N, C-alpha and C positions, 0 to 999 in steps of 0.2 A: 117200261121204257118211258123216258121223260119226254115232255113235249118239246118240239123243236123251238129253238130260240129265234125270236124275231130279229131281223136285221134292220138297222136304221134306214129310213127312207133316203135314198140318194137319187135325186132327179137326174136323168140323163137327157141327152139330146142337145139341140142348139140353144135351148133356153134355160138349161139347168146348170147350176153351180158356176155362174158367170162371174168373173172377177172384174173389178173396176179397171177400166182401160185409161191409163194416164196418157192423154194425147195433148200436145201443145195447143191451147186455145188462145186466140188473139184477144187481147183486152178490148172491151167495148169502147167506142169513141165517146168521150164525155160530151154531154149536151152543151150547146152554145150558151154562154152566160148572158142572159138578157139584162143583167144589171150593169154591164159595161157602158151602154149608151147613157144610163143615168149618171154614171161617174164622169164620163166625158162631157156631158151637158153641164154638170156642176163646175167642172174645171173651165170650160169655155165661158160660162157665165161670170166667173171671177175675172177672167182675162178681159172680157168685153167691158165689164164695169170699171176695171182699172184704166183701160184705154180711154173710156169716155170721161172719167173724172180728171185724168191728167190733161186731156185735150181742152177741157173747158177753161183751164188757166193759161193756156198758150194762145198766141195770136191766131185768130181764125180768118180775119180779113185785114187788109192794109189799104191805106190811102196816102197818096203823095201828090202834091201840087207844085209845079215848077213854073217860074216866071222868068222868061228869057234865059232858060237853061239853068236857073238857080232854084234850088229847093227852098220853098218858102213855108210849106206846111207838110207835116208828115206825122201820121199816128197809126196805131194798130188797135184793133178791137178784139177782146176775148169774149167768153161767154158771160162775163160779169161786169167788165169795165172797159174804159178806153185809156190808152197810154200814149203820151206824146213823145216823139223823138226830138222835135223842135218846139220849144215853148211858144205857144200862140200869143198873139197880141191881146191887148185888153178887150177889144171888141169881139175877137174870136173866142176868147175865154168866156165872156159873158154869154155868147151864143151857145157854146157847148155846155155851159152849166145848166141851161134851161132844157137841154135834151139829154137823153140817156140811150145807151145801146140796148139792143134787144137781148135781154138776159136769158139766153138759151141754157145757161148753166143751171137754172132752177129745174126745168123739167128733165134735163139730161141727168142731173145728179139724182133726181127722184127715181128714174128708171134704173140707174146704176145701183141704188140701194135695194131696189126690188130684186135685181139680179143677185146681189150679195146674199139677200135673205133666202132666195130660192136655192142658191148653191150651198149655204149652210145647212138647210134642211135636207138637201140631197145627200150631202156627206154623212149626216147623222142617220139617214134611213137607207144607207147603201145596202145593208144586209137584210133588209126587209123585202117583202113581196111588192111587186109593182102595183098591186091593188090596195095596199095599205094606205091609211089616211095620210101618213107622213109623206110617202112617195107621191101621192096625188097632189098634196099641197106644194111639194117641191116642183113638180111638173107645171102646175098652174102658175106659180111665181116666175119660173124661168121663161115660160111662153109669154106671159104678160110683160115682164121686164124686157125681154129680147125684142118683142114687137114694138113696145113703146120706144125703145132706143132707136130702132131702125126708122120709125116714123119721125122722131125728132131730128135725126141726122138728115133725112130726106128734106124736111122743111128748112133746116139751116142751109143745106146745099142749094135749094131753090132761091133762098134769099141772097146768098152770096153770088149765085149766077146772075140774078137780076142786077146786083150792084156793079158787076163787071161791065154791063152794057152802058153804064153812065160815064165811062171814060171818054174824054174828048181832047182834041188837039187843035187849037186855033192858030198855032204858030207862035204866039206870044205866051199864051197860057196852056199848060198841059196838065190834065188831071188823069191820074192812073189809079185804078183799083186792082187789087190783087188778093191772093189767098196766102195765108200763113201756114206754119207747120202744124198748128193745132187743128186746122181743117182736115189735113190728110190723116193725122192720127185719129181724129174723130170718124173719118170715113172708114178706116180700118176697124175701129170699134163697132161700127154699124154692121159691117160684114161678119164679124165674129158673133155679133148678137143674132144675126139671121142663122148662122150655123148652130148657135145654141138652141134656137127655136126648133130647128129640124131634129137635133138630137133628143130634145125633150119630148117631141111627138113620137119619135121612134122608140123611146123608152116606155111607151104605153103598152107595148105588147106583153103578153103573159109569159112567165117562165114555163119551159116544158115540164110535163109531169115527171116525177121521179120514177124510174122503172122499178117494178117489183123485183124482190130478190128471188133468184131461181131456187127451186126446191132442192137441187143437188149442188155440190161445189162445182167450181168451174172446171176442175180436172177430173170429175167423176162422170163416167158415161155408163148408165145403167144397162144399156143393151149394146151389143156389137153393131158397128156401122153396117147398114144395109139390111139388117134383120128387123122385120116389123115387130113392134111391141105386142105381146100376147099374154093374156092372163092365164096362168097355170092353175088348174084345180088343186086344192089341198089334197095330200095323200090320205086315202081312206084306211083306217086301221084294219089289219088283217084279223079275221075271226079265228077264235081258238078251235082247233080241231083235236078231238081225243086221239090218243095213240091207237093204231090198229091192233087187233088181237093177235097173239102169236100164232104162227101157222100150225095146223093139225098134223101130227106125225103120221106117216103112212101106216096102213094096217099091217100088223104082224111084226112091226119093228120093235126093237128093244125099248124105245121110248114109250111106245103105246103099251107094251106089257108092263112097264114100270108104272105107268099111270093107272093101269087096271089094278095092280097089286097095292097101289097107294090108297090108304084109307080115305074115305070120303069125309068132308068137313062135318056132315050130319051124323056120321058114325065114328066117334073118336076111338082111337086105338085102346083095346082092352087086352088082358092076358089071353082071352079066348080067341080073338081074331088077329093076333100078331103072329 
């Protein structure tokens, strides 16, 4: 008889021969992009610098003198020079030639250039890490330029506020001090510069760590839901067992008599014993 054939191992039970379960898995929420504050800070830096530069060439303060209801002197001052609406007399012109306006356009233009430089570096380093040298340089320039712009606007505002208190009215002579359109545009630029500083500081935070890739695809579930994961021992190979000997025929049967009459392997058949 031949040895019994081994059957392939087929694990049974709740942990055997499990098929991947395709269940709808919600896509993970993408991490917040920490680079957006840097981009917004660079954009606000450009906007603040443009407002400040434009405002330095527009009238920031005005002066008007009336005599018996008639305007006899009127001029406006910018961040660079003084312009007259009514041509002054020779004596007044000599006096004004010896004096000059407070040239706030110099420090304000310098801070605007710092904002432009910080914005340019910020745009160039947008795809880099927040801890990279380029991102750090951009943040430093934007904070320095924004703070310098806000301080310059505050000092100019204090100067103009002091000049407004010089106005007087004696009945015959009236002196009026006022603010021009350049002052309000400059004030808006200072507020945008403060916003730039806040965004640049906010951009100092680190980007979130990139999550590691899962060992299985998103739609593959190695175990059925609710069933604890358990390690199954490998199947042990079955030991070979020899075939059992044939059964002994009963005594007195024809098979036993045939076996008795059959010559033994030690005594081969000869003409004498056949």
